[in-house]
C-alpha positions in Angstrom: 12.5 8.4 9.8 9.3 9.4 7.8 7.7 6.2 8.6 8.2 6.6 12.3 6.7 10.3 12.0 3.7 9.1 10.1 3.0 6.3 12.8 3.4 9.0 15.5 0.9 11.0 13.7 -1.6 8.2 13.1 -1.3 6.0 16.0 -3.2 4.0 17.3 -3.2 2.0 14.2 -4.2 -1.8 13.5 -2.1 -2.6 10.4 0.8 -1.2 8.3 0.9 -2.0 4.7 4.2 -1.6 2.6 4.0 -1.7 -1.2 7.6 -2.4 -2.0 11.1 -1.0 -2.4 11.8 -1.4 1.4 15.3 -1.7 0.2 15.6 -5.0 2.2 14.6 -3.3 5.4 12.0 -5.7 6.6 13.2 -5.7 10.2 13.3 -2.0 10.3 9.4 -1.8 9.6 8.9 -4.5 12.4 10.7 -2.6 14.7 8.7 0.6 14.0 5.5 -1.3 14.6 6.6 -3.5 17.0 6.6 -7.3 17.1 3.1 -8.6 17.2 1.8 -4.9 18.2 0.7 -4.1 14.7 0.2 -6.3 12.0 2.6 -5.8 9.1 2.1 -6.5 5.4 4.6 -6.1 2.9 5.2 -7.1 -0.8 8.7 -7.3 -2.8 9.1 -4.2 -4.9 11.4 -4.1 -8.0 14.2 -2.7 -5.9 14.0 -5.5 -3.2 16.4 -7.8 -4.9 17.0 -10.1 -1.9 14.0 -9.7 0.1 11.9 -13.0 0.8 8.6 -11.3 0.3 5.9 -12.0 -2.1 5.5 -9.9 -5.4 1.9 -9.8 -4.7 -0.5 -10.9 -2.2 -4.4 -10.9 -1.2 -5.2 -10.2 2.5 -8.6 -9.5 4.1 -9.0 -6.7 6.7 -12.3 -6.4 8.3 -14.0 -8.4 5.9 -12.5 -6.3 2.9 -10.4 -8.3 0.3 -7.2 -6.3 -0.7 -4.8 -7.1 -3.6 -1.4 -5.8 -2.7 1.5 -5.3 -5.3 4.3 -3.1 -5.9 2.9 -2.8 -9.4 5.9 -3.1 -11.7 4.7 -6.7 -12.8 1.3 -5.0 -13.7 3.1 -2.2 -15.6 1.2 0.5 -13.8 3.4 3.0 -15.6 1.3 2.9 -18.3 -2.3 2.1 -16.5 -4.0 0.3 -14.0 -6.1 -2.1 -16.3 -3.8 -5.5 -15.3 -3.8 -4.7 -11.7 -7.9 -4.1 -11.7 -8.2 -7.3 -13.7 -6.3 -9.3 -11.2 -8.0 -7.8 -8.3 -11.3 -9.1 -9.9 -10.1 -12.3 -10.5 -8.9 -12.7 -6.7 -12.4 -11.1 -5.8 -10.9 -7.9 -4.1 -12.6 -4.9 -3.7 -9.6 -2.9 -3.3 -5.9 -2.8 -5.1 -3.1 -1.0 -3.9 0.2 -0.4 -5.4 3.4 1.7 -5.4 6.2 1.9 -7.8 5.4 5.1 -9.5 5.9 6.9 -6.2 3.0 9.1 -7.0 0.0 9.1 -5.0 -3.5 8.5 -6.6 -7.0 7.4 -5.7 -8.8 5.7 -8.8 -12.5 5.0 -8.4 -13.0 4.8 -12.3 -13.8 1.0 -11.7 -17.2 0.9 -9.7 -16.1 -2.7 -8.5 -12.3 -2.1 -7.6 -11.0 1.0 -5.6 -7.3 1.4 -6.9 -5.1 3.2 -4.3 -1.3 4.2 -4.6 -0.1 6.0 -1.5 2.7 7.6 -3.1 6.1 7.6 -1.4 6.8 8.4 2.3 10.7 8.4 1.4 11.4 9.3 -2.3 8.0 11.1 -3.7 7.9 11.8 -7.6 4.8 13.8 -8.0 5.0 17.6 -8.4 5.9 19.3 -5.0 7.6 16.1 -4.0 6.0 15.9 -0.8 6.0 12.5 1.2 2.8 11.2 1.2 1.0 8.0 2.6 -2.7 6.8 3.2 -4.9 6.0 6.0 -7.6 3.3 5.3 -10.6 3.1 7.7 -11.8 -0.5 7.2 -15.0 -1.8 9.1 -17.0 -4.8 8.6 -20.1 -4.4 6.2 -19.1 -0.5 5.7 -17.8 1.5 2.9 -14.1 2.1 2.9 -12.8 5.6 3.6 -9.3 6.6 2.6 -7.3 9.5 3.1 -4.4 10.6 1.3 -2.0 12.7 3.9 1.4 14.3 3.4 4.2 15.0 6.0 
């Protein structure tokens, strides 16, 4: 329900990125965005036991390379070093992860912008407000990102 609310607030959108723990509800997300109307990019989370999704993937949107991962395989609870290293190894300027369910925008590495949108369903940060991010990507332009709360 919160995904639908956010999509209503943000429409129109070009793509939806989901960073795992969809709880095997891939088809629900496809219904939310419409089949073929909005690009849907998903990775498998540590709670997606039977999902037929990759653990991580690299996508290119508007000329920006993005590493998507749930994060548990990179041990993000202990830091983002491994995630950033993999993003660099894959020539990505953006790395996105979930897993912690806590929103974060980390610009400490000058080569990789690291984003965690938090959780729209099961937030764990102080105040526990459902959160998501909106990325504005344009070819040849700087990336802008906004953290939003429902």
